N, C-alpha and C positions, 0 to 999 in steps of 0.2 A: 761599521765602526770598530767592531775585530779586528779587520786587516790594517785599519790605521792604526790601532793602538798598537798592534803586532809590529809592525815597519817601523813606527817611530818609537815607541818606549819598550818593544820587547815581550810584552805582557798582555793579558788581556783586562780588558775594565774593571771586572770585579777584584783581580789579583791587584792592579793598581790600588782600588780606591779600598782593598784589606790592608795593603803596606800604608798606606796614608793614615787608616787610622791605628793602626801598630805603631808607627812612629810617634802618632800624639799622643798615645798612651806612654808612648817611653816618656815623652817628654813631660808630663804630666808626674812619670814614677819619679824621675828626675829632679825636679822640684818640689816635689812634697817633703814636709818638716816632719822629721820622725817623732813620734807622740804626737801628731796634730789628729789622728783619728781616722787618719787616709788608709785604705785597705785595696790590694790588688783587685780582689773581685770590684769594687766600686768603680775604681778607675777602670778597668775592663768593660764592665756596665756601659759606663759613661760614653764609651767609643765603640759601643753597639756587639760587643762578646758576650754572649749569653751564658757562655759554658767556661768559667774560669780555666779547667784544667785545659781544653784545647786552647784557649788563649795563652797559658803559659807555655805548652807545648810551641806553637807559632813562634812565640817570644823566644825562648830557648834556641829554636831553631834558627829564627833570623838574627840575633845579638850574643847567643853564644855564654847566656848565663839566665837564670830564672828571674822573673821579674820581682819578687820578693828581695832578692838580693840587690838589686837596684834601688829599689825603695830602700831598704836598710844604710844605703851610703851615703 
């Protein structure tokens, strides 16, 4: 399976799954309404990111901004 993922998608299964979860978290952050009580930590946890700091670091590396900034827009 590792070889199939690498040859077809250029990544590992775990990295692919992490990226899908990160994309879904970004979707939730962009759809959240400011003031509705949603937090970055809650959205991160919903998508399986147990450590908000690691989530924020991965998010920043992927999208070029912190998740809190996305949430506030």
